[in-house]
C-alpha positions in Angstrom: 73.5 108.9 125.5 76.9 107.1 125.6 77.6 105.9 129.0 81.3 105.0 128.7 83.0 107.5 126.3 86.3 106.2 127.3 85.4 102.9 125.7 83.6 104.1 122.7 86.5 106.4 122.0 89.1 103.5 122.4 87.0 101.3 120.1 86.4 104.1 117.4 90.4 104.7 117.4 90.9 101.0 117.0 88.5 100.8 113.9 89.4 104.1 112.4 93.2 103.2 112.6 92.6 99.8 111.3 90.5 101.1 108.3 93.1 103.8 107.5 95.8 101.0 107.4 93.5 99.0 105.3 92.9 101.8 102.9 96.8 102.5 102.7 97.5 98.7 101.9 94.5 98.4 99.5 96.4 101.4 97.4 99.5 99.8 97.7 98.8 96.1 97.2 95.6 96.2 94.8 96.0 99.5 93.0 99.7 99.4 92.8 100.6 102.8 94.3 103.8 102.5 96.0 104.0 104.5 99.2 106.8 106.9 99.5 108.9 107.4 102.6 106.4 110.0 104.1 103.6 107.9 103.4 105.3 105.0 105.2 106.1 107.4 108.2 102.3 108.4 108.4 101.3 104.8 109.0 103.3 104.5 112.2 100.8 106.3 114.6 97.9 103.9 113.3 100.1 100.8 113.9 100.5 102.4 117.4 97.0 103.2 118.0 95.5 99.7 117.5 97.3 97.9 120.3 97.2 101.1 122.5 93.5 101.5 121.9 92.7 97.8 122.7 94.7 98.5 126.0 92.6 101.5 126.6 89.6 99.6 126.1 90.3 96.9 128.5 91.7 99.4 131.0 88.3 101.5 130.7 86.2 98.4 130.9 88.0 97.1 134.1 87.6 100.2 135.9 91.2 101.7 135.3 89.8 105.0 133.9 92.9 106.9 134.7 95.3 104.5 132.4 92.6 104.5 129.9 92.7 108.2 129.7 96.6 108.5 129.6 96.5 105.8 126.8 93.9 108.0 124.8 95.9 111.1 125.5 99.0 109.3 124.2 97.1 108.3 121.0 95.6 111.8 120.6 99.2 113.2 120.6 100.4 110.7 118.2 97.3 111.6 115.8 98.2 115.3 116.1 101.9 114.6 115.1 100.6 112.6 112.5 98.2 115.5 111.2 101.3 117.8 111.2 103.2 115.3 109.1 100.3 114.7 106.8 99.9 118.4 106.1 103.8 118.7 105.7 103.4 115.8 103.0 100.4 117.6 101.5 102.5 120.9 101.2 105.2 119.0 99.5 102.9 117.7 97.0 101.6 121.1 96.2 104.9 122.5 96.3 104.4 124.9 98.9 107.8 123.9 100.5 110.4 121.2 99.7 110.3 117.7 101.3 113.1 115.3 102.4 115.7 114.9 99.7 115.4 111.1 100.2 112.3 111.4 97.9 112.1 114.6 96.3 115.7 115.5 95.4 118.0 114.0 93.0 119.3 110.5 93.9 122.8 110.3 95.6 124.9 107.9 93.5 127.5 105.8 94.8 129.2 102.8 93.7 127.8 101.1 90.6 125.4 103.7 89.1 123.8 101.2 86.6 123.0 98.4 89.1 121.7 101.2 91.4 119.3 102.4 89.0 118.0 99.2 87.8 116.9 98.2 91.3 115.9 101.3 93.1 112.7 103.1 92.7 111.7 105.3 95.5 108.4 107.0 94.8 108.6 110.7 95.0 107.0 112.5 98.0 106.5 115.6 95.9 104.1 113.9 93.5 100.4 113.1 94.6 99.7 109.5 93.1 96.1 109.8 93.7 93.5 112.6 94.5 89.7 112.6 95.4 88.0 115.8 95.1 91.3 117.5 94.5 92.7 116.3 97.8 95.6 113.9 97.9 95.9 110.7 100.1 98.3 113.0 102.4 95.6 115.6 102.6 92.9 112.9 103.5 95.2 111.2 106.0 95.5 114.8 107.5 91.8 115.0 108.0 91.4 111.3 109.3 94.2 111.8 111.8 92.8 115.2 112.9 89.3 113.4 113.7 91.0 110.5 115.4 92.8 113.1 117.7 89.6 114.7 118.6 88.2 111.4 119.2 91.1 110.4 121.4 91.1 113.7 123.5 87.4 113.6 123.8 87.7 110.1 125.4 90.5 111.2 127.6 89.1 114.3 128.9 85.2 113.6 129.4 84.3 112.2 132.5 82.7 108.8 132.7 78.9 108.4 133.7 78.3 105.7 135.9 
């Protein structure tokens, strides 16, 4: 039985967030799939969860359980928001609703059109670049973020046993 669920939750959040970012960077740098603006926004809660999770771990380890629980709760809220953003993104990919015009609409032309077209390529938010078992990266991110939210809230609300 786990003696210190807040510490364990903090470490799981740090590890899960680092792995999610590593996968995103792998697909970007190794596979060559450029992230769209919504993909980049979905990385932000993971970037925040790593240092906050480390702080929560240290707080829990040093007996500052209230601070640890607050930090875990903040991470949980960030992951719930990330889950919502990922579901929105997956819905845009499935054409259930429209996404932001910055990455799904026609480009806005200003100034020299030819030079703007040569240098700019914003990946489209409404086209899934990769799927596994029919689920896009946005869909997988929704599942991962939801799982991490459960871990965060579990660590934030479970009473410590000695």
